[in-house]
C-alpha positions as CSV (number, residue, x, y, z in Angstrom):
1,M,42.4,-99.0,43.6
2,A,41.8,-97.6,40.1
3,D,39.5,-100.5,39.3
4,S,37.6,-99.8,42.5
5,K,37.1,-96.1,41.6
6,E,36.0,-97.0,38.1
7,F,33.5,-99.6,39.5
8,T,32.1,-96.9,41.9
9,K,31.7,-94.5,39.0
10,A,30.0,-97.1,36.9
11,V,27.6,-98.0,39.7
12,S,26.8,-94.3,40.3
13,A,26.1,-93.8,36.6
14,L,23.8,-96.8,36.6
15,S,21.9,-95.6,39.7
16,V,21.3,-92.2,38.0
17,A,20.3,-93.8,34.8
18,S,17.9,-96.2,36.5
19,T,16.0,-93.2,37.8
20,D,15.8,-91.6,34.4
21,P,12.1,-90.7,33.8
22,W,12.6,-90.3,30.1
23,K,13.6,-93.8,29.1
24,A,10.1,-94.6,27.8
25,F,9.9,-91.5,25.6
26,K,11.1,-90.9,22.1
27,I,12.2,-87.3,22.4
28,T,14.6,-85.7,19.9
29,P,18.0,-85.2,21.6
30,P,19.2,-81.6,22.4
31,L,20.5,-79.8,19.3
32,E,24.1,-78.4,19.0
33,N,23.1,-74.8,19.1
34,M,21.0,-75.0,22.2
35,G,23.8,-74.3,24.6
36,K,24.1,-70.6,23.8
37,P,23.5,-68.3,26.9
38,L,21.4,-65.6,25.2
39,V,20.2,-65.1,21.6
40,I,18.5,-61.9,20.2
41,C,15.0,-62.6,18.8
42,E,14.9,-61.1,15.3
43,N,11.2,-60.1,15.8
44,C,11.1,-58.3,19.1
45,K,14.8,-57.7,19.5
46,K,14.8,-59.1,23.1
47,A,17.4,-61.6,24.3
48,F,16.3,-65.1,25.5
49,K,17.6,-68.6,25.8
50,L,16.3,-71.3,23.5
51,Y,13.1,-69.6,22.4
52,C,11.3,-66.3,22.6
53,P,8.3,-66.6,24.9
54,R,6.8,-63.4,23.4
55,C,7.0,-64.4,19.8
56,S,6.9,-68.2,20.3
57,S,9.9,-68.7,18.0
58,A,13.0,-70.9,18.4
59,L,16.3,-69.0,18.6
60,D,19.2,-70.1,16.4
61,H,18.1,-73.7,16.1
62,N,15.5,-75.8,14.4
63,P,13.5,-77.8,16.9
64,P,11.4,-80.8,15.9
65,Q,8.0,-80.1,14.5
66,I,4.8,-82.2,15.0
67,K,1.3,-82.2,13.7
68,L,-1.6,-82.4,16.2
69,P,-5.0,-84.1,15.3
70,I,-7.0,-81.1,16.5
71,P,-6.1,-77.4,17.1
72,V,-5.3,-76.1,20.6
73,D,-6.2,-72.7,21.9
74,I,-4.2,-71.8,25.0
75,Y,-5.6,-69.0,27.1
76,R,-2.8,-67.6,29.3
77,H,-3.6,-65.5,32.3
78,P,-2.0,-62.0,32.0
79,G,-0.6,-62.4,35.5
80,E,1.4,-65.5,34.5
81,I,5.1,-64.7,33.9
82,E,5.8,-65.3,30.2
83,G,9.3,-66.6,30.8
84,K,8.2,-69.2,33.2
85,T,5.2,-70.8,31.5
86,T,5.7,-73.9,29.5
87,S,2.7,-73.3,27.1
88,V,5.1,-71.7,24.6
89,H,6.7,-75.1,24.1
90,A,3.6,-76.3,22.4
91,K,3.4,-73.3,20.1
92,V,7.1,-73.7,19.0
93,I,6.8,-77.4,18.4
94,A,3.4,-77.5,16.8
95,P,3.0,-73.9,15.3
96,E,0.3,-74.8,12.8
97,D,-2.0,-76.2,15.5
98,V,-1.5,-74.1,18.6
99,N,-2.6,-70.6,19.3
100,I,-1.7,-68.7,22.5
101,L,-4.0,-65.9,23.6
102,V,-3.3,-63.7,26.7
103,R,-6.7,-63.2,28.2
104,N,-8.1,-62.5,31.7
105,L,-10.8,-65.1,31.7
106,S,-11.2,-65.0,35.5
107,K,-13.5,-62.0,35.4
108,C,-16.6,-61.1,33.4
109,T,-14.7,-58.8,31.0
110,E,-14.5,-58.4,27.2
111,D,-11.8,-61.1,27.3
112,L,-14.4,-63.6,28.6
113,A,-17.0,-62.4,26.2
114,S,-14.6,-63.0,23.3
115,L,-15.1,-66.8,23.8
116,D,-18.6,-66.3,22.4
117,E,-17.0,-66.0,19.0
118,Y,-16.6,-69.7,18.8
119,E,-19.2,-70.8,16.2
120,D,-20.0,-74.2,17.8
121,P,-18.9,-74.2,21.4
122,E,-20.5,-77.6,22.1
123,R,-17.8,-79.1,19.9
124,I,-15.0,-77.6,22.1
125,L,-13.2,-79.4,24.9
126,L,-11.9,-77.6,27.9
127,L,-9.0,-79.3,29.6
128,F,-9.3,-79.1,33.3
129,P,-10.1,-81.6,36.1
130,S,-13.3,-80.0,37.3
131,S,-16.1,-82.0,39.0
132,R,-17.9,-82.4,35.7
133,A,-14.9,-83.4,33.6
134,V,-14.8,-86.8,31.9
135,T,-12.1,-88.7,30.2
136,L,-11.6,-88.9,26.4
137,S,-12.7,-92.6,26.5
138,E,-16.2,-91.3,27.4
139,I,-16.3,-88.8,24.6
140,P,-17.1,-89.7,20.9
141,Q,-14.2,-88.7,18.7
142,T,-16.6,-87.1,16.2
143,S,-18.2,-84.8,18.8
144,F,-15.3,-82.3,19.1
145,D,-12.8,-80.6,16.9
146,R,-10.9,-78.2,19.2
147,L,-9.2,-78.1,22.6
148,I,-9.0,-75.1,25.0
149,V,-6.3,-75.1,27.7
150,V,-6.0,-72.5,30.5
151,D,-2.5,-71.5,31.4
152,G,-1.6,-69.9,34.7
153,T,-0.9,-70.8,38.3
154,W,-3.4,-73.3,39.8
155,S,-5.3,-70.6,41.6
156,Q,-5.5,-68.6,38.3
157,G,-6.5,-71.6,36.4
158,R,-9.3,-72.5,38.9
159,A,-10.6,-68.9,38.7
160,M,-10.6,-69.0,34.9
161,V,-12.4,-72.3,34.7
162,K,-15.0,-71.0,37.3
163,A,-15.7,-68.0,35.1
164,L,-15.9,-70.4,32.1
165,S,-18.5,-72.6,33.8
166,S,-21.4,-70.9,32.0
167,K,-19.9,-71.8,28.6
168,P,-21.2,-75.0,27.0
169,F,-17.7,-76.5,26.6
170,T,-17.2,-80.2,27.4
171,H,-14.8,-80.5,30.4
172,V,-12.2,-83.2,29.8
173,K,-9.6,-84.6,32.1
174,I,-6.5,-86.8,31.6
175,Q,-5.3,-89.9,33.4
176,E,-3.3,-89.1,36.6
177,H,0.4,-88.7,36.2
178,D,3.1,-87.4,38.5
179,T,4.6,-84.1,37.3
180,L,8.3,-83.7,36.5
181,F,8.0,-79.9,36.7
182,W,10.6,-78.0,38.8
183,R,8.3,-75.0,39.6
184,Y,6.7,-74.9,43.0
185,Q,3.0,-75.3,43.3
186,D,0.9,-76.1,46.4
187,G,-1.1,-79.0,44.9
188,G,-0.2,-82.6,44.8
189,N,2.4,-84.2,42.5
190,D,-0.3,-85.0,40.0
191,H,-0.7,-81.3,39.3
192,L,1.0,-81.0,35.9
193,S,2.6,-78.1,34.1
194,T,0.8,-76.9,31.0
195,I,2.9,-78.7,28.5
196,E,2.8,-81.9,30.4
197,A,-1.0,-81.7,30.5
198,I,-1.2,-81.1,26.7
199,Y,1.2,-84.0,26.1
200,W,-0.8,-86.4,28.2
201,F,-4.0,-85.3,26.6
202,F,-2.8,-86.3,23.2
203,K,-1.3,-89.5,24.5
204,D,-4.8,-90.3,25.9
205,Y,-6.2,-89.2,22.6
206,H,-4.2,-91.9,20.8
207,S,-5.2,-94.5,23.4
208,A,-8.9,-93.6,23.2
209,Y,-9.3,-93.3,19.4
210,E,-6.5,-95.5,17.9
211,P,-6.3,-98.4,20.3
212,S,-5.3,-100.9,17.6
213,I,-2.2,-98.9,16.7
214,A,0.8,-99.1,19.0
215,Y,1.9,-95.7,20.2
216,D,5.0,-94.7,18.3
217,G,6.1,-91.6,20.2
218,R,4.4,-89.2,17.7
219,Y,3.6,-86.6,20.4
220,D,6.7,-87.1,22.6
221,D,8.5,-84.1,21.1
222,L,5.9,-81.8,22.7
223,L,8.2,-82.3,25.8
224,F,11.4,-81.4,23.8
225,Y,12.1,-78.2,25.6
226,F,10.6,-79.4,28.9
227,R,13.1,-82.3,29.0
228,H,16.0,-80.1,28.0
229,Q,15.2,-77.7,30.9
230,Y,14.6,-80.6,33.3
231,D,18.0,-82.1,32.4
232,L,19.8,-78.7,32.9
233,I,18.3,-78.3,36.4
234,Q,19.2,-81.9,37.3
235,N,22.8,-81.4,36.2
236,V,23.2,-78.0,38.0
237,Y,22.0,-79.4,41.3
238,R,24.0,-82.6,41.0
239,K,27.2,-80.7,40.3
240,S,26.6,-78.2,43.1
241,G,25.4,-80.7,45.6
242,K,22.9,-78.1,46.8
243,P,19.4,-79.3,48.0
244,F,16.4,-78.5,45.9
245,H,14.1,-75.7,47.2
246,R,12.2,-76.9,50.2
247,K,8.7,-75.7,49.1
248,K,8.4,-78.3,46.4
249,L,6.5,-81.3,47.8
250,D,8.9,-83.9,46.4
251,A,12.0,-81.7,47.0
252,A,13.9,-84.5,48.8
253,S,13.7,-86.9,45.7
254,Y,13.4,-84.5,42.8
255,I,17.1,-84.3,42.0
256,K,18.2,-87.8,40.8
257,R,21.6,-88.2,42.4
258,P,24.0,-91.2,42.5
259,V,23.6,-93.6,45.4
260,G,25.2,-92.1,48.5
261,E,24.7,-88.5,47.6
262,H,22.5,-86.4,49.9
263,S,19.2,-85.4,48.2
264,G,17.2,-83.9,51.0
265,T,15.8,-80.5,51.6
266,A,17.7,-77.5,52.9
267,E,16.6,-78.2,56.5
268,E,17.7,-81.8,56.3
269,A,21.1,-80.8,54.8
270,S,21.6,-78.3,57.7
271,A,20.6,-81.0,60.3
272,D,23.1,-83.4,58.8
273,S,25.9,-80.9,58.9
274,K,25.2,-80.3,62.6
275,K,25.5,-84.0,63.4
276,E,29.0,-84.2,61.9
């Protein structure tokens, strides 16, 4: 009987491991001090977990640091909740190459006019899958030296890009990938979080401009905090047995549970209970 139980546990563990989306990544494991509930930010004196989204600083731990091949300016919509956005991950992990600016670019305001300060806007890429966007493989590497990313909900992002359409930035898009983001959005599963989009941009950058060099995971730590938060959510829902929130398009399969465990939506879980 004991052997049977151990076998069942082993099979369950394998079934969860087989659905691990991170196996192909080289991401630094979570650090020992990352389990603290709240830490006071020395700069703004506010309490947060892991990092301060206001000051873009790690709290009581030293996260991995990476160097990016070009600088990134992230324009965050003022209506985006600072504690929910993943853009700060990029700033904490690549502080020398990432700037975050809170600007309302969706209207013809001084914020939008501030973009005219770029000396050579033709050499700037705007990351967004607009109708005129092209992939990096279609853009000469020597033709650009900066990336702009808009950060907000998808509706906010579309409004920002629409307002930016008059600017001579080159619109760039990445290859399609399914998101691992836990936050609800009304687009398809290929609508990525900000940090996922930035990561895949630089992965595409390597493929486009260094095809003879095997990818070595050099940008994977951009997803350091994203993976940590993903794993925390997975563990919470696995332990509680609760269904994931029904609004998410892939709610039924988002939580990677052992074989035999229910992983449906709230409605499905309720229906199952009525059948019993």
